[in-house]
C-alpha positions in Angstrom: 0.0 0.0 0.0 1.4 3.4 -1.0 1.6 6.3 1.4 -1.7 8.1 2.1 -3.7 5.5 0.2 -6.2 3.6 2.3 -7.8 1.4 -0.4 -6.4 -1.1 -2.9 -8.1 -2.7 -5.9 -6.1 -5.0 -8.1 -3.0 -3.0 -9.2 -4.4 0.4 -8.1 -4.2 2.3 -4.8 -6.9 4.9 -3.9 -7.2 7.5 -1.2 -11.0 6.9 -0.9 -13.2 3.9 -1.1 -13.7 2.9 -4.8 -17.3 2.1 -5.5 -17.5 0.1 -8.7 -19.8 1.6 -11.2 -19.1 -0.6 -14.2 -16.8 -3.4 -15.4 -16.5 -4.8 -18.9 -18.1 -8.2 -19.7 -18.7 -10.4 -22.7 -21.8 -8.3 -23.5 -20.1 -4.9 -23.0 -16.5 -5.3 -24.0 -15.8 -1.6 -24.0 -16.4 1.1 -21.4 -15.0 4.6 -21.4 -15.8 8.2 -20.4 -18.3 8.5 -17.5 -20.5 11.6 -17.3 -21.7 11.3 -13.7 -24.8 13.4 -12.7 -27.5 13.5 -10.1 -30.9 13.3 -11.6 -33.9 15.5 -10.5 -35.4 12.5 -8.5 -32.1 12.1 -6.6 -30.8 9.0 -8.4 -27.4 9.0 -10.0 -26.8 8.5 -13.7 -23.8 8.1 -16.0 -23.3 7.5 -19.7 -20.5 5.4 -21.1 -19.0 4.6 -24.4 -19.6 0.8 -24.8 -20.3 -2.0 -27.2 -19.6 -5.6 -27.9 -16.4 -6.6 -29.7 -15.1 -3.1 -30.0 -11.6 -2.4 -28.8 -11.2 1.4 -29.5 -13.3 4.5 -28.9 -12.8 5.5 -32.5 -14.3 2.3 -34.1 -17.8 1.9 -35.5 -19.9 -0.2 -33.2 -19.3 2.0 -30.1 -22.7 2.8 -28.6 -24.1 5.2 -26.0 -24.8 3.2 -22.8 -26.2 4.4 -19.6 -26.0 3.1 -16.0 -28.0 4.2 -12.9 -27.8 4.0 -9.1 -30.8 4.3 -6.8 -28.8 4.1 -3.6 -26.4 7.0 -4.0 -23.7 5.1 -5.8 -23.5 1.9 -3.6 -24.7 -0.3 -6.5 -25.2 0.3 -10.2 -27.4 -1.2 -12.9 -26.1 -3.1 -15.8 -25.6 -0.9 -18.9 -28.5 -0.2 -21.1 -27.9 0.8 -24.7 -29.5 4.2 -25.5 -28.2 5.1 -29.0 -26.3 3.0 -31.5 -25.9 4.3 -35.0 -25.6 1.4 -37.5 -22.8 3.0 -39.5 -20.9 5.2 -37.0 -19.1 5.2 -33.7 -20.8 7.0 -30.8 -19.8 8.5 -27.4 -21.3 11.1 -25.0 -19.5 14.1 -23.6 -22.0 15.6 -21.0 -25.3 15.3 -19.2 -26.5 18.7 -18.3 -28.9 19.1 -15.3 -29.0 22.8 -14.9 -32.3 23.2 -16.8 -35.9 22.0 -16.5 -35.0 18.5 -17.7 -31.7 16.7 -18.2 -30.0 17.1 -21.6 -27.6 14.5 -23.0 -25.0 15.6 -25.5 -23.5 12.9 -27.7 -21.6 12.4 -30.9 -21.3 10.1 -33.9 -18.4 9.8 -36.4 -17.1 7.7 -39.2 -14.1 5.6 -38.0 -12.3 6.0 -41.3 -12.0 9.8 -40.9 -12.2 9.7 -37.0 -13.6 13.1 -35.9 -13.4 15.0 -39.2 -17.0 14.0 -40.0 -18.3 14.3 -36.5 -22.0 15.0 -35.9 -23.4 16.2 -32.5 -26.8 15.5 -31.1 -28.8 16.3 -27.9 -31.5 14.3 -26.2 -33.7 15.1 -23.3 -35.3 13.1 -20.5 -38.7 13.6 -18.9 -38.2 10.9 -16.2 -34.8 11.5 -14.6 -32.8 9.7 -17.2 -34.8 6.4 -17.3 -35.8 7.1 -20.9 -34.5 9.6 -23.4 -36.2 11.4 -26.3 -35.2 11.1 -30.0 -31.9 12.9 -30.6 -31.8 16.1 -32.6 -29.1 18.6 -33.6 -28.2 21.5 -31.3 -30.3 24.4 -32.7 -28.4 27.3 -34.1 -24.8 26.1 -34.3 -22.7 23.8 -36.6 -23.0 20.1 -36.0 -19.3 19.2 -35.6 -18.6 20.7 -32.1 -18.3 18.8 -28.9 -19.8 20.5 -25.7 -18.3 19.5 -22.4 -19.5 20.1 -18.8 -22.2 22.8 -18.9 -22.3 25.6 -16.3 -25.1 28.0 -15.3 -23.3 31.3 -15.0 -24.0 34.1 -12.6 -26.2 36.0 -15.2 -28.4 32.9 -15.6 -27.0 32.0 -19.0 -25.8 28.5 -19.9 -22.2 28.0 -21.0 -20.7 24.8 -22.4 -16.9 24.8 -23.2 -16.7 23.2 -26.6 -14.1 22.1 -29.2 -14.1 21.2 -32.8 -11.6 20.0 -35.5 -10.3 22.3 -38.2 -8.7 21.0 -41.4 -5.5 22.8 -42.2 -4.3 20.5 -45.0 -4.5 16.8 -45.9 -8.2 17.0 -46.6 -8.2 13.6 -48.3 -6.5 11.7 -45.4 -8.4 8.8 -43.8 -7.7 6.0 -41.3 -8.5 2.6 -42.8 -10.0 0.1 -40.3 -7.2 -1.7 -38.5 -4.6 0.3 -40.4 -2.3 3.3 -39.8 -3.3 6.9 -40.6 -2.8 8.0 -44.1 -0.1 10.6 -44.8 -1.4 14.1 -43.9 -3.8 12.8 -41.3 -2.5 15.2 -38.6 -2.9 18.4 -40.5 -6.2 18.9 -38.7 -6.2 20.3 -35.2 -8.8 20.9 -32.4 -9.9 24.4 -31.6 -11.9 25.7 -28.5 -14.7 28.0 -27.9 -17.9 28.5 -25.8 -21.4 27.3 -26.6 -24.0 29.7 -25.0 -27.7 29.7 -24.5 -29.7 32.6 -23.1 -33.2 31.0 -23.4 -32.6 27.8 -21.4 -31.6 25.6 -24.3 -34.1 26.7 -27.0 -31.3 28.2 -29.1 -27.5 28.2 -28.8 -24.7 30.4 -30.2 -21.0 29.8 -30.5 -18.4 32.3 -29.3 -14.6 32.4 -29.4 -11.9 30.7 -31.4 -9.0 29.6 -29.1 -6.2 27.6 -30.8 -2.5 27.0 -30.6 -0.4 29.5 -32.6 0.1 28.6 -36.2 3.9 28.7 -35.7 3.5 26.1 -32.9 0.6 23.9 -34.1 -1.0 21.5 -31.7 -4.4 20.5 -30.4 -6.6 22.7 -28.1 -9.4 20.5 -27.0 -11.6 19.1 -24.2 -11.7 22.4 -22.4 -13.0 23.0 -18.9 -14.4 26.4 -17.7 -15.0 27.8 -14.2 -16.4 31.2 -13.3 -14.0 33.2 -11.0 -16.1 36.3 -10.5 -19.3 37.5 -12.3 -18.5 37.3 -16.0 -14.8 36.4 -15.4 -14.3 32.9 -16.8 -11.1 30.7 -16.9 -10.8 27.9 -19.4 -8.3 25.1 -18.9 -7.4 23.4 -22.2 -6.0 19.9 -22.9 -3.1 20.0 -25.4 -0.3 17.6 -26.4 2.9 19.0 -25.0 2.8 17.8 -21.4 1.1 20.8 -19.8 -2.4 22.4 -19.5 -3.1 25.6 -21.4 -5.5 28.4 -20.5 -7.7 31.2 -21.9 -9.8 33.8 -20.1 -13.0 35.7 -20.8 -14.2 38.9 -19.0 -17.6 39.0 -20.7 -19.4 35.8 -19.8 -17.7 33.9 -22.6 -18.3 36.1 -25.6 -14.7 36.7 -26.2 -11.5 34.8 -25.1 -7.9 35.7 -24.8 -5.3 33.8 -26.9 -4.4 30.5 -25.2 -1.2 30.4 -23.2 0.7 27.7 -21.3 0.3 27.1 -17.6 2.9 25.3 -15.4 0.5 22.5 -14.5 1.7 19.1 -15.8 -0.9 17.1 -17.8 -0.3 14.0 -20.0 -2.7 15.1 -22.8 -5.9 14.2 -21.0 -9.1 15.6 -19.5 -9.2 17.9 -16.5 -12.1 19.1 -14.4 -12.5 22.0 -11.9 -15.2 22.6 -9.3 -15.9 25.4 -6.7 -16.2 23.8 -3.3 -16.6 26.1 -0.2 -14.0 28.8 -0.6 -11.6 26.9 -2.9 -11.3 25.6 -6.4 -10.8 21.9 -6.8 -9.0 20.6 -9.8 -8.8 16.8 -10.7 -5.9 16.3 -13.0 -3.5 13.6 -14.1 0.0 14.3 -13.3 3.1 12.8 -14.9 5.0 10.6 -12.4 7.6 9.5 -15.0 8.9 12.3 -17.2 10.0 9.7 -19.8 6.4 8.7 -20.3 4.5 12.0 -20.9 1.3 10.3 -22.0 1.0 8.1 -18.9 -2.3 8.4 -17.1 -1.6 6.4 -14.0 -1.7 9.0 -11.3 -4.7 11.2 -10.5 -4.3 14.2 -8.2 -6.6 16.6 -6.4 -5.3 20.2 -6.4 -6.7 23.1 -4.4 -6.5 26.9 -5.1 -7.5 29.7 -2.8 -6.6 32.6 -5.1 -8.9 32.2 -8.1 -6.8 29.5 -9.7 -3.6 31.6 -10.0 -1.7 29.1 -7.8 -2.5 25.6 -6.5 -1.5 25.5 -2.9 -2.4 21.9 -1.9 -2.1 18.6 -3.7 -3.2 15.1 -2.9 -2.9 11.9 -4.9 -6.3 10.2 -5.0 -5.5 7.3 -7.5 -2.3 5.7 -8.3 -1.9 2.7 -10.7 1.1 0.4 -11.0 1.1 0.1 -14.7 3.9 -2.4 -14.7 1.7 -5.0 -13.0 -1.0 -4.7 -15.6 -3.4 -6.7 -13.4 -7.0 -6.9 -14.5 -8.5 -4.0 -16.3 -6.9 -1.0 -14.6 -4.0 0.3 -16.7 -4.9 3.9 -15.9 -7.0 6.3 -13.8 -8.2 9.2 -15.9 -11.1 11.1 -17.5 -12.6 12.4 -14.2 -16.1 13.6 -14.2 -18.5 14.5 -11.3 -20.2 17.2 -9.3 -20.2 19.0 -6.0 -23.2 18.3 -3.9 -23.7 21.2 -1.4 -26.7 19.6 0.2 -24.7 16.5 1.1 -21.4 18.3 1.6 -19.9 15.7 -0.7 -17.9 15.8 -3.9 -18.9 12.9 -6.2 -16.2 11.9 -8.6 -16.3 9.2 -11.3 -13.0 7.9 -12.7 -12.4 6.0 -15.9 -10.0 3.1 -15.2 -10.2 1.7 -18.8 -12.9 -1.0 -18.9 -13.9 -0.1 -15.3 -15.5 3.0 -13.7 -15.2 3.8 -10.0 -17.1 6.4 -7.9 -15.4 8.2 -5.1 -17.4 10.2 -2.5 -15.1 12.8 -1.0 -16.4 14.7 2.1 -16.1 18.5 1.9 -14.4 18.4 5.3 -11.5 16.5 3.7 -11.1 19.2 1.1 -11.4 22.1 3.4 -8.9 20.7 5.9 -6.6 18.9 3.3 -3.0 19.2 4.3 -0.4 20.2 1.7 0.7 16.6 1.0 2.2 14.9 -2.1 3.0 11.2 -2.1 6.7 10.6 -2.2 8.1 7.7 -4.1 
């Protein structure tokens, strides 16, 4: 058992009790990207990218599955397939519960061109996620953008950090099934912006265009946004050079500053930020081995008390021994969750590649968290 880790499951150590949400089976051979939310009736719900016989998120056959818990995460239902396009791969990026009814945002793409022909859909539920209505396009914006965790801002508007791919050459490139990318495949890059709604989801508009400098091309994708003061937003951006990047808006997301690097290590993976009590909580993969900059084996909780300018406290919450490769836990990544003020508990879902775990972290642990980093 590693220092400050009280729970062990196979080749992973955790700081909090891991409640198993999902594990792959013969029927569901894939499972990635939880989108944990509490439904209006108090139940918990999460989507997952799943399917039978599929081995990669990019392959046709991936479907949108959903799992539910009626006992606050202690037990979870078997996955139920919601949406499965017969000719395209599917995955979901968010369940938004800030409106009258839950909204599920999901995506379909052709595996041969990966995300270049991406189409985005939204579905709503009238019964707390038990059934979902027929998907439709997001009204008022192009169909190829990916919304992430939605926020209700201080002015009442909705904001979804979003990203999309832009072709900057190699327009004919494709990725044959089971093969390698054609030459020129990586002349397309992701760009970030903000999807906004002022009428509670009846219409949307897209704002901002945040991208890596043309002299230093790279991806800007899977952004996360938090509101620091009224109208002052901070966007953290996944990129591919070992650190997080950032952009800011001072007008509720209409305009954004050019992206710039932070000093926060990140192995090209998702990050999430939540406001809990008087601090901001970031869940981020660090890079324990500088020779393996894409490794997603350590997940940390970082705390900031100065509007995300500095991160004063850090704690490892998941640590995987990748060398052991025991079971289905080669990583701990793609965090997703919510802060529940009524229960004074932070609910966090973690993707352990073919397995999901839920961690319920009491607010008191965050508020009183010592400045501690596990030492090897």
